[in-house]
C-alpha positions as CSV (number, residue, x, y, z in Angstrom):
1,X,-99.3,-201.6,-128.5
2,X,-96.0,-199.9,-127.4
3,X,-95.3,-198.9,-123.9
4,X,-93.7,-195.4,-123.6
5,X,-92.2,-196.6,-120.3
6,X,-90.2,-199.2,-122.3
7,X,-88.9,-196.5,-124.6
8,X,-88.1,-194.3,-121.6
9,X,-86.2,-197.1,-119.8
10,X,-84.3,-197.9,-123.0
11,X,-83.3,-194.2,-123.2
12,X,-82.3,-194.1,-119.6
13,X,-80.1,-197.2,-119.8
14,X,-78.5,-196.6,-123.2
15,X,-74.9,-195.6,-123.6
16,X,-75.5,-194.7,-127.3
17,X,-76.3,-191.1,-128.1
18,X,-78.2,-192.0,-131.3
19,X,-80.3,-194.5,-129.4
20,X,-81.2,-192.0,-126.7
21,X,-82.1,-189.4,-129.3
22,X,-84.3,-191.9,-131.2
23,X,-86.1,-192.7,-128.0
24,X,-86.7,-189.1,-127.2
25,X,-87.9,-188.4,-130.8
26,X,-90.3,-191.3,-130.8
27,X,-91.7,-190.2,-127.4
28,X,-92.1,-186.7,-128.7
29,X,-94.0,-187.9,-131.8
30,X,-96.4,-190.2,-130.0
31,X,-98.1,-188.1,-127.3
32,X,-101.1,-187.8,-129.7
33,X,-101.3,-184.0,-129.3
34,X,-102.0,-184.3,-125.5
35,X,-98.5,-183.3,-124.4
36,X,-98.5,-186.3,-122.0
37,X,-97.1,-189.8,-122.1
38,X,-99.7,-192.6,-122.2
39,X,-99.7,-196.1,-120.9
40,X,-99.5,-197.5,-124.4
41,X,-99.9,-196.4,-128.0
42,X,-100.7,-198.3,-131.2
43,X,-97.6,-199.0,-133.3
44,X,-99.3,-197.7,-136.5
45,X,-101.4,-194.9,-135.0
46,X,-100.3,-193.1,-131.9
47,X,-103.7,-191.4,-131.7
48,X,-104.9,-194.7,-130.4
49,X,-103.7,-195.0,-126.9
50,X,-104.6,-196.1,-123.4
51,X,-104.8,-193.9,-120.3
52,X,-104.9,-190.3,-121.4
53,X,-103.0,-189.4,-118.2
54,X,-100.4,-191.9,-116.8
55,X,-98.4,-190.2,-114.1
56,X,-95.8,-192.9,-113.9
57,X,-94.8,-192.6,-117.5
58,X,-94.9,-188.8,-117.3
59,X,-92.6,-188.7,-114.3
60,X,-90.0,-191.1,-115.7
61,X,-90.1,-189.3,-119.0
62,X,-89.1,-186.2,-117.0
63,X,-86.2,-188.1,-115.6
64,X,-85.1,-189.1,-119.1
65,X,-85.2,-185.5,-120.2
66,X,-83.3,-184.3,-117.1
67,X,-80.7,-187.0,-117.4
68,X,-80.2,-186.3,-121.1
69,X,-79.8,-182.6,-120.3
70,X,-77.2,-183.2,-117.7
71,X,-75.2,-186.0,-119.3
72,X,-75.6,-185.5,-123.1
73,X,-77.4,-182.2,-123.8
74,X,-76.4,-182.4,-127.5
75,X,-79.1,-185.2,-128.0
76,X,-81.8,-182.7,-127.1
77,X,-81.1,-180.4,-130.0
């Protein structure tokens, strides 16, 4: 199982635009149609996840999006 929080922290601490973009894309593709971050998702099937609602991951994901928007908006397009 993969922790979205790990991907989020990777994106927040990276200095590489491609790495940040990859983290954002992976997070975007693994919300399992819920529109929210989960505690963890299966590496081969993101529809298998833990905690349908995980406020900590959702909040920090918002920080990643905001930081990306402010510091490197080109990775969001």
